[in-house]
ROBATI-903206 format. One record per residue (C-alpha): x, y negated, z negated. Coordinates in steps of 0.05 Angstrom, whole numbers. Layout:
BEGIN
      px      py      pz
       X       Y       Z
...
END
This chain:
BEGIN
      px      py      pz
   -1468    -199    -581
   -1479    -199    -656
   -1419    -246    -664
   -1448    -293    -612
   -1516    -293    -646
   -1484    -307    -714
   -1444    -365    -683
   -1507    -394    -652
   -1544    -390    -718
   -1486    -422    -755
   -1481    -477    -703
   -1555    -493    -710
   -1548    -497    -785
   -1486    -541    -779
   -1522    -589    -732
   -1584    -592    -776
   -1545    -606    -839
   -1496    -657    -809
   -1542    -693    -760
   -1601    -695    -808
   -1649    -669    -756
   -1717    -642    -775
   -1733    -569    -756
   -1789    -590    -709
   -1738    -623    -662
   -1695    -562    -649
   -1717    -556    -577
   -1700    -627    -557
   -1648    -645    -505
   -1605    -681    -557
   -1601    -618    -600
   -1580    -576    -540
   -1526    -625    -521
   -1498    -625    -592
   -1500    -550    -594
   -1460    -544    -530
   -1407    -591    -557
   -1402    -553    -623
   -1396    -486    -588
   -1342    -514    -542
   -1303    -538    -602
   -1310    -471    -637
   -1293    -430    -575
   -1235    -383    -586
   -1169    -405    -555
   -1182    -479    -552
   -1121    -492    -595
   -1056    -455    -579
   -1007    -428    -629
    -943    -464    -648
    -881    -442    -609
    -838    -409    -662
    -774    -415    -620
    -782    -490    -614
    -790    -495    -689
    -728    -453    -701
    -688    -496    -653
    -711    -559    -689
    -689    -531    -756
    -621    -512    -728
    -613    -582    -701
    -632    -610    -769
    -577    -569    -802
    -525    -594    -752
    -549    -665    -765
    -538    -656    -839
    -467    -630    -827
    -450    -688    -780
    -473    -739    -832
    -432    -705    -887
    -494    -679    -922
    -469    -608    -926
    -508    -596    -990
    -573    -608    -952
    -551    -562    -895
    -532    -507    -944
    -598    -514    -982
    -639    -512    -918
    -600    -452    -893
    -612    -415    -959
    -686    -428    -960
    -696    -407    -888
    -660    -342    -904
    -708    -331    -961
    -768    -343    -916
    -742    -291    -866
    -749    -238    -919
    -823    -254    -928
    -851    -261    -859
    -920    -293    -850
    -958    -301    -785
    -973    -374    -802
    -901    -390    -819
    -885    -428    -753
    -946    -472    -763
    -926    -487    -835
    -854    -504    -817
    -877    -547    -758
    -924    -585    -804
    -867    -597    -854
    -822    -622    -798
    -876    -671    -775
    -887    -696    -845
    -813    -706    -860
    -788    -778    -866
    -713    -789    -854
    -691    -726    -891
    -617    -740    -882
    -624    -805    -922
    -680    -793    -971
    -674    -719    -988
    -639    -695   -1051
    -622    -625   -1075
    -639    -603   -1145
    -602    -540   -1164
    -633    -495   -1218
    -602    -506   -1286
    -557    -449   -1306
    -551    -424   -1375
    -499    -458   -1416
    -442    -411   -1427
    -393    -418   -1481
    -326    -440   -1455
    -277    -384   -1454
    -211    -395   -1488
    -156    -400   -1437
     -89    -376   -1452
     -34    -427   -1444
      24    -404   -1404
      91    -440   -1404
     145    -437   -1352
     188    -396   -1397
     135    -341   -1397
     141    -334   -1321
     196    -291   -1295
     208    -300   -1221
     251    -239   -1216
     214    -179   -1190
     150    -217   -1175
     116    -219   -1108
     142    -289   -1095
     214    -277   -1109
     234    -271   -1036
     197    -333   -1013
     223    -403   -1016
     162    -429   -1052
     200    -481   -1090
     226    -518   -1030
     193    -580   -1002
     141    -563    -949
     146    -597    -881
      75    -604    -857
      94    -640    -792
     126    -580    -758
      71    -527    -765
       8    -568    -769
     -32    -599    -713
     -96    -636    -702
    -130    -573    -677
    -112    -534    -740
    -138    -590    -784
    -203    -595    -745
    -214    -520    -751
    -204    -523    -826
    -247    -584    -834
    -304    -551    -798
    -306    -494    -848
    -297    -536    -911
    -346    -593    -919
    -320    -655    -952
    -365    -698    -996
    -389    -762    -966
    -369    -805   -1025
    -298    -787   -1045
    -275    -805   -1115
    -229    -865   -1115
    -164    -868   -1150
    -170    -882   -1224
    -108    -925   -1224
    -112    -996   -1199
     -57   -1046   -1186
     -59   -1111   -1223
     -44   -1166   -1174
     -12   -1209   -1229
      34   -1155   -1251
     107   -1166   -1233
     150   -1105   -1228
     217   -1116   -1263
     281   -1107   -1224
     310   -1056   -1272
     256   -1007   -1251
     286   -1000   -1182
     360   -1015   -1193
     396    -973   -1244
     444   -1009   -1288
     504    -970   -1263
     493    -995   -1191
     503   -1068   -1208
     567   -1073   -1168
     531   -1047   -1106
     477   -1099   -1113
     528   -1153   -1122
     565   -1132   -1059
     500   -1133   -1020
     483   -1202   -1044
     552   -1227   -1026
     544   -1199    -955
     483   -1243    -943
     521   -1299    -911
     459   -1342    -901
     456   -1355    -975
     487   -1422    -992
     516   -1397   -1057
     560   -1348   -1018
     599   -1406    -987
     648   -1444   -1030
     650   -1519   -1021
     714   -1550    -995
     745   -1610   -1029
     730   -1653    -968
     655   -1638    -974
     649   -1595    -912
     605   -1542    -944
     543   -1569    -911
     573   -1567    -842
     620   -1507    -842
     606   -1436    -864
     660   -1387    -843
     636   -1315    -833
     667   -1253    -804
     666   -1230    -732
     626   -1168    -751
     570   -1213    -779
     570   -1252    -714
     566   -1187    -674
     509   -1161    -717
     469   -1226    -710
     482   -1227    -635
     456   -1156    -627
     394   -1173    -667
     381   -1234    -624
     388   -1194    -560
     338   -1143    -587
     288   -1199    -599
     295   -1199    -675
     298   -1263    -718
     368   -1283    -739
     402   -1338    -779
     456   -1358    -729
     411   -1361    -668
     351   -1406    -676
     291   -1400    -629
     272   -1466    -597
     210   -1452    -556
     232   -1410    -498
     305   -1426    -511
     357   -1407    -563
     401   -1453    -604
     463   -1438    -646
     471   -1459    -718
     539   -1494    -714
     551   -1490    -789
     575   -1419    -781
     648   -1414    -758
     700   -1361    -745
     766   -1366    -781
     810   -1342    -725
     775   -1381    -669
     765   -1454    -651
     695   -1483    -654
     695   -1499    -579
     713   -1428    -559
     663   -1398    -607
     608   -1445    -584
     621   -1428    -511
     620   -1354    -527
     555   -1359    -567
     524   -1401    -512
     536   -1344    -462
     498   -1298    -509
     442   -1349    -514
     435   -1352    -439
     428   -1276    -435
     380   -1277    -494
     335   -1329    -461
     329   -1284    -399
     314   -1223    -440
     263   -1261    -481
     230   -1284    -417
     223   -1211    -395
     195   -1190    -463
     143   -1246    -460
     125   -1227    -389
     112   -1154    -407
      63   -1176    -461
      20   -1215    -413
     -45   -1181    -391
     -41   -1157    -319
    -102   -1140    -276
     -65   -1121    -212
     -48   -1047    -213
      22   -1052    -184
      38   -1109    -232
      21   -1063    -290
      70   -1012    -261
     122   -1067    -254
     114   -1086    -328
     121   -1014    -348
     186   -1010    -308
     211   -1073    -344
     194   -1042    -411
     233    -979    -394
     294   -1021    -375
     288   -1062    -438
     284    -999    -480
     346    -972    -445
     383   -1037    -460
     362   -1035    -533
     387    -964    -536
     455    -987    -511
     457   -1042    -564
     440    -991    -618
     498    -947    -594
     545   -1007    -597
     522   -1022    -667
     533    -951    -689
     603    -954    -660
     617   -1017    -700
     595    -982    -764
     643    -924    -756
     707    -924    -796
     766    -960    -764
     724    -992    -708
     749   -1056    -676
     696   -1110    -669
     706   -1162    -614
     655   -1213    -591
     689   -1218    -524
     683   -1143    -512
     611   -1146    -535
     598   -1200    -483
     629   -1157    -429
     586   -1097    -449
     523   -1139    -453
     534   -1170    -385
     546   -1103    -354
     483   -1071    -381
     438   -1132    -374
     457   -1148    -302
     393   -1119    -272
     350   -1150    -326
     382   -1218    -313
     366   -1213    -239
     294   -1192    -255
     288   -1250    -304
     307   -1300    -251
     257   -1269    -203
     202   -1272    -256
     217   -1346    -268
     207   -1360    -194
     143   -1321    -186
     113   -1350    -251
      97   -1415    -216
      54   -1386    -160
      33   -1317    -185
     -40   -1337    -194
     -55   -1351    -121
      -4   -1304     -90
     -17   -1233    -115
      36   -1202     -70
      90   -1252     -90
     122   -1205    -141
     127   -1147     -92
     156   -1192     -38
     206   -1224     -86
     229   -1155    -110
     238   -1133     -37
     278   -1196     -20
     321   -1187     -83
     340   -1116     -64
     356   -1136       7
     401   -1193     -20
     438   -1146     -67
     448   -1096     -12
     475   -1150      34
     523   -1171     -22
     548   -1100     -30
     520   -1089    -100
     497   -1018     -85
     488    -995    -157
     440   -1052    -174
     403   -1047    -108
     391    -973    -118
     366    -981    -189
     319   -1038    -169
     297    -997    -108
     271    -944    -156
     230    -998    -191
     206   -1023    -124
     182    -955    -101
     147    -945    -167
     107   -1009    -154
      97    -992     -81
      70    -923     -99
      17    -956    -142
       2   -1009     -90
      -4    -957     -34
     -56    -916     -71
    -111    -961     -44
     -81    -956      26
     -79    -880      23
    -150    -877      -3
    -173    -921      54
    -136    -882     108
    -152    -813      82
    -225    -821      63
    -248    -888      93
    -267    -915      24
    -249    -982      -5
    -225    -984     -77
    -273   -1034    -108
    -229   -1041    -170
    -169   -1066    -130
    -182   -1139    -117
    -116   -1147     -79
    -132   -1096     -25
    -135   -1129      43
    -196   -1089      68
    -264   -1114      46
    -332   -1084      57
    -379   -1130      97
    -439   -1085     109
    -503   -1126     112
    -552   -1094     161
    -523   -1024     166
    -529   -1022     242
    -485    -966     267
    -476   -1002     333
    -433   -1053     297
    -397   -1005     251
    -329   -1017     281
    -336   -1093     286
    -377   -1116     227
    -376   -1066     170
    -305   -1079     148
    -261   -1141     153
    -188   -1156     139
    -188   -1202      78
    -117   -1228      79
    -131   -1285      31
    -101   -1354      36
     -41   -1352      82
     -43   -1276      82
     -24   -1271       8
     -60   -1205       1
     -12   -1171      48
      62   -1161      32
     106   -1192      85
     143   -1128      99
      77   -1092     114
      47   -1143     162
      67   -1106     226
      30   -1043     205
     -32   -1072     173
     -74   -1066     236
     -57    -992     241
     -80    -983     169
    -145   -1019     183
    -157    -978     246
    -142    -911     212
    -193    -925     156
    -247    -947     205
    -234    -884     245
    -247    -842     183
    -313    -879     170
    -332    -869     244
    -317    -795     241
    -356    -787     176
    -418    -817     208
    -408    -771     267
    -409    -712     219
    -339    -693     241
    -294    -710     181
    -223    -687     194
    -185    -641     148
    -127    -687     128
     -76    -660      80
     -64    -711      25
       7    -735      30
      47    -743     -34
      87    -805     -43
     148    -763     -58
     144    -738      14
     152    -810      38
     213    -830      -4
     270    -787     -28
     334    -804     -63
     376    -769      -9
     350    -815      46
     367    -877       5
     440    -860      11
     442    -863      87
     392    -917     106
     391    -991      88
     334   -1012      43
     290   -1048      96
     296    -988     142
     279    -942      84
     216    -981      67
     196    -984     140
     207    -909     149
     166    -893      87
     108    -938     109
     109    -910     179
     104    -839     151
      46    -862     109
       9    -895     166
      27    -854     228
       4    -787     202
     -66    -810     184
     -72    -859     241
     -52    -810     296
     -95    -754     269
    -158    -795     258
    -149    -833     324
    -140    -770     365
    -199    -735     333
    -243    -796     345
    -221    -801     417
    -240    -728     427
    -308    -739     395
    -322    -800     438
    -301    -764     502
    -333    -696     491
    -391    -705     443
    -413    -778     451
    -409    -782     527
    -362    -841     536
    -347    -829     609
    -419    -813     624
    -442    -879     594
    -389    -918     633
    -411    -885     697
    -484    -901     681
    -466    -974     672
    -431    -974     739
    -495    -950     772
    -544    -995     735
    -506   -1060     735
    -451   -1056     787
    -492   -1023     843
    -447    -962     850
    -502    -924     889
    -538    -970     939
    -590    -917     954
    -621    -928     886
    -608   -1002     881
    -639   -1017     950
    -705    -987     928
    -709   -1034     869
    -687   -1094     911
    -737   -1081     966
    -796   -1079     919
    -775   -1141     879
    -758   -1182     941
    -822   -1162     975
    -864   -1184     916
    -827   -1250     914
    -839   -1262     988
    -913   -1246     981
    -920   -1294     923
    -948   -1241     878
    -932   -1226     805
    -863   -1197     810
    -841   -1208     737
    -884   -1155     703
    -837   -1118     656
    -877   -1054     661
    -875   -1055     737
    -800   -1072     739
    -783   -1018     688
    -824    -965     725
    -792    -983     792
    -722    -980     763
    -733    -915     727
    -762    -883     789
    -704    -907     832
    -649    -884     784
    -682    -818     765
    -643    -782     820
    -576    -801     787
    -557    -748     736
    -513    -792     692
    -569    -842     677
    -618    -828     622
    -679    -865     648
    -711    -868     579
    -655    -917     559
    -669    -963     619
    -711   -1024     608
    -721   -1082     657
    -756   -1145     632
    -761   -1218     651
    -734   -1270     605
    -778   -1320     569
    -764   -1373     622
    -793   -1332     678
    -867   -1351     670
    -850   -1425     672
    -814   -1424     739
    -851   -1470     788
    -879   -1441     851
    -833   -1481     897
    -772   -1448     864
    -791   -1379     887
    -750   -1389     950
    -684   -1397     911
    -640   -1340     888
    -635   -1371     819
    -703   -1342     803
    -668   -1274     797
    -631   -1298     735
    -697   -1286     698
    -689   -1210     706
    -654   -1177     647
    -633   -1104     654
    -621   -1067     589
    -589    -998     584
    -588    -972     513
    -522    -939     495
    -511    -888     440
    -486    -922     377
    -414    -894     382
    -407    -921     453
    -440    -987     433
    -382    -999     385
    -335    -997     445
    -379   -1032     496
    -404   -1091     456
    -464   -1135     467
    -420   -1189     497
    -396   -1139     549
    -468   -1120     566
    -483   -1194     576
    -426   -1199     626
    -452   -1136     660
    -519   -1171     668
    -488   -1234     698
    -449   -1193     749
    -511   -1152     766
    -551   -1216     776
    -497   -1246     822
    -495   -1183     864
    -571   -1182     869
    -572   -1255     891
    -525   -1238     948
    -568   -1179     967
    -629   -1225     964
    -598   -1274    1014
    -579   -1217    1060
    -648   -1187    1055
    -680   -1252    1078
    -632   -1260    1137
    -640   -1187    1160
    -716   -1188    1155
    -721   -1253    1194
    -672   -1227    1246
    -718   -1167    1257
    -776   -1215    1267
    -736   -1258    1315
    -720   -1197    1357
    -794   -1189    1373
    -799   -1258    1404
    -778   -1261    1476
    -794   -1335    1489
    -728   -1370    1504
    -707   -1430    1463
    -654   -1483    1471
    -629   -1470    1400
    -621   -1395    1409
    -545   -1397    1415
    -536   -1438    1352
    -588   -1396    1314
    -555   -1331    1335
    -487   -1358    1315
    -513   -1379    1247
    -546   -1311    1237
    -481   -1277    1254
    -436   -1321    1211
    -482   -1320    1151
    -488   -1244    1152
    -412   -1239    1161
    -398   -1284    1101
    -450   -1248    1058
    -422   -1180    1076
    -351   -1201    1064
    -365   -1234     996
    -406   -1174     973
    -355   -1124     999
    -298   -1162     967
    -333   -1161     899
    -353   -1088     901
    -301   -1051     941
    -240   -1092     921
    -253   -1127     854
    -299   -1078     818
    -269   -1015     846
    -197   -1035     831
    -214   -1059     761
    -253    -996     746
    -194    -951     765
    -150    -992     719
    -201    -985     664
    -203    -909     668
    -127    -907     665
    -124    -954     605
    -178    -915     568
    -141    -850     580
     -77    -880     552
    -110    -914     492
     -86    -889     425
    -145    -910     383
    -213    -944     386
    -182   -1014     381
    -141   -1000     443
    -203    -974     479
    -243   -1036     459
    -186   -1081     482
    -181   -1044     548
    -256   -1052     562
    -255   -1126     541
    -196   -1137     588
    -236   -1102     643
    -297   -1146     632
    -254   -1210     629
    -222   -1191     695
    -289   -1177     727
    -318   -1242     701
    -261   -1282     729
    -255   -1247     796
    -331   -1250     806
    -327   -1326     797
    -369   -1324     733
    -321   -1357     684
    -331   -1428     662
    -271   -1457     698
    -297   -1427     764
    -368   -1453     757
    -359   -1503     814
    -341   -1447     864
    -397   -1403     837
    -446   -1460     845
    -424   -1471     917
    -436   -1397     933
    -505   -1400     901
    -521   -1461     944
    -497   -1421    1004
    -544   -1364     985
    -602   -1412     978
    -584   -1440    1047
    -589   -1370    1076
    -658   -1361    1048
    -678   -1430    1073
    -652   -1413    1142
    -694   -1350    1143
    -755   -1390    1121
    -739   -1441    1176
    -741   -1386    1228
    -806   -1358    1200
    -839   -1426    1202
    -814   -1437    1273
    -845   -1370    1294
    -912   -1392    1267
    -910   -1453    1311
    -917   -1501    1254
    -902   -1563    1295
    -955   -1548    1348
   -1011   -1511    1312
   -1021   -1552    1249
    -992   -1621    1259
   -1046   -1653    1217
   -1029   -1613    1155
    -958   -1589    1162
    -952   -1569    1089
   -1014   -1526    1086
   -1001   -1453    1070
   -1003   -1404    1126
   -1056   -1351    1129
   -1058   -1285    1164
   -1101   -1313    1222
   -1043   -1357    1243
   -1001   -1299    1269
   -1054   -1246    1287
   -1052   -1270    1359
    -979   -1251    1366
    -977   -1187    1323
   -1030   -1134    1323
    -997   -1082    1280
   -1012   -1076    1205
    -938   -1069    1193
    -928   -1135    1228
    -979   -1166    1182
    -942   -1140    1121
    -877   -1167    1149
    -904   -1237    1160
    -949   -1247    1099
    -890   -1273    1057
    -901   -1341    1090
    -951   -1357    1034
    -890   -1380     995
    -857   -1421    1050
    -840   -1494    1035
    -810   -1512    1103
    -840   -1572    1138
    -824   -1603    1207
    -859   -1669    1190
    -796   -1709    1174
    -748   -1675    1221
    -754   -1628    1280
    -734   -1555    1282
    -671   -1571    1322
    -649   -1624    1273
    -659   -1577    1214
    -620   -1522    1248
    -562   -1570    1261
    -566   -1592    1189
    -561   -1520    1165
    -499   -1512    1210
    -467   -1573    1179
    -484   -1549    1109
    -456   -1481    1125
    -389   -1509    1148
    -384   -1554    1087
    -398   -1499    1036
    -350   -1449    1068
    -296   -1502    1071
    -307   -1521     998
    -305   -1448     975
    -242   -1434    1016
    -204   -1494     990
    -224   -1479     919
    -200   -1407     924
    -133   -1431     952
    -124   -1478     894
    -138   -1422     845
     -89   -1377     881
     -34   -1429     875
     -51   -1439     801
     -51   -1368     775
     -25   -1328     835
     -82   -1277     833
     -83   -1235     896
    -159   -1232     897
    -166   -1307     911
    -116   -1305     969
    -152   -1247    1003
    -220   -1279     998
    -195   -1348    1020
    -157   -1321    1080
    -216   -1282    1107
    -264   -1341    1099
    -214   -1389    1131
    -200   -1341    1188
    -274   -1336    1204
    -281   -1411    1201
    -223   -1422    1249
END
């Protein structure tokens, strides 16, 4: 409390002295505010102490910085002073050191170390010791070979040097050599050549045949055109030329070599020598082309491997030339240019073949990245066909080196499903734009074969699709959280030297590639099939589509049809998507394979604009669109185009059911009327024939076409090896259904005739309904006026009867222009014409493609007509 009172008194005094406030204002609000602010600032603990460990870490880092910048004297001085501070600890030492660190300004550049001056000591006299005073005998170094030259290369290493350098700091500025070379100073020859070796120097100068003074002039003046030299000199110059070194006899002329014809051989004619040297020039040109090719920058990975293989073969050839030169230098060796040519041709045979291949691919290597690999493959096949087994085997090793590099991107794609972005020549390209999993198999990756498939080697074209499928299967499995455990295959497991002895080269490459592809493809494809069958519900989804679109269970479909057709007959709003969806979900809820939450029924955008007088046509049902959402794995197999075909088939089947619904409902109404009519026989015949045609067409489509095609689909899906085969099987299934259900473009005329027949059935039912209402007798003055319920209450008393007959609000039949009997006969004529047209069209189709379905349908329709 006393401390608090003292602080309060001191704060008042501080405020009075600093703010210049008179003592009579001590109780004002301004004074109280200033006092609270001062006390808050003086409160204990408002400023924390400096972290001593952070300061120590900063100092250690500063020492390391000095050492890295070769300022070891600063690091040593800082270390010494910190050690001295440790002996005299102070509680405020971290704050002081932290302040010094914050005040420092580039200490590594601006700091200097001043060492205390030491007392000057008098130099001690050193005794001079001569070599004669040292006696090596009996000393500690007598057994060691200390006087021999030390070989530092054998026992030293970079690690040893680095360890020593880390302990001994080197000064940043090393003293330079005191001796400098005068550029104008010319070293005399007698410094290097002793006087007693003058004969040796003279012999060396005489051996330099390119000097003009070494060739004596002939009396005829042929010195400028003829310089005879020995065969050993020709051989040495030839070896230098083949090794790519400059020579005097062989002159480089661009990419070619020329021969200096002044040099001759005493024991050979000029023509024979020129022909022999020209052979060496041809080989040298090919070798020079390979050397230039290896120096070109290569961006394609397998081309880099190819260049490395060429360099190894050039090095091997140079080694052979060096051995030949060593043999020529041995005592008593016989030197022959002809034998040298034989040896050079033998060991440069493979290089000459490769040089010719490089010359061919040099013209089109820019736009054909696989040209080199294809050319090497063709060259090996040609050599093997010619029986040159040794060359073909050696080049096959080079080919498989390149193929191993090229196949790395293929193996990465098939084993992990990833595309090597650095390999611009790989034929798989990522094309992911929206990331929709439903299009993973079709849109995420594409085969980028390039212009004329120049990104794919010709010998790999048959298996490229398998490679593409295997990689997409891996991506598919990874998104299903079911990545397979694939053992990475080594390239050595694909190709062995033992197999090359028994198989021809094309078969060997094909076998290696099949091993590379089949293992990953079969494993990923089988795992993906298992996942689609067991986890993703492939068969359940197919069964659900059969129920929703192809009316597999009529008990559920009839409920939906009855409600929609009733609303259309009543003229009420039948295209409400909420109503249609609710009706469909309720009807299909009893089928276990259907997930009703995925079912959505909606009218298309053209539905609201349909005129009222078109409600009596079956084409109005085309406005109904049924959507059944599939899981994304199944949606990759059953594409959106297939769903569109499903909808068209579903609409066609519903249109047939609509026509039958109208005929059956009107037949029930006709049965209640007992008044005889002259047209009863014709009407009953039309009723019977129309129902028979409708039943047969619908039964043919469902029980024959759809059922048979579905059985084939299940068999094809069970036999499919991969997802591509499954997609192809389902696309074939949908194409077959589209054609046999008369929905393809080339069958549009027959499909249109059947639609007209269905509209005629609805019109015939409306004709009977209008006849029952007595249109001709009751309302002759306004035959087109809509019928009301009072028109038929006299004949029917039941409420059910009223519900059955109130669809006449949508009737458009009129007996003003023609009588009932005339219109019935017109319907009969129209019926005969349409059935004849459909039958003849189906027969023409059967003769064109021989499909059994057309013959069956045509025969039944023609039989009924007869």
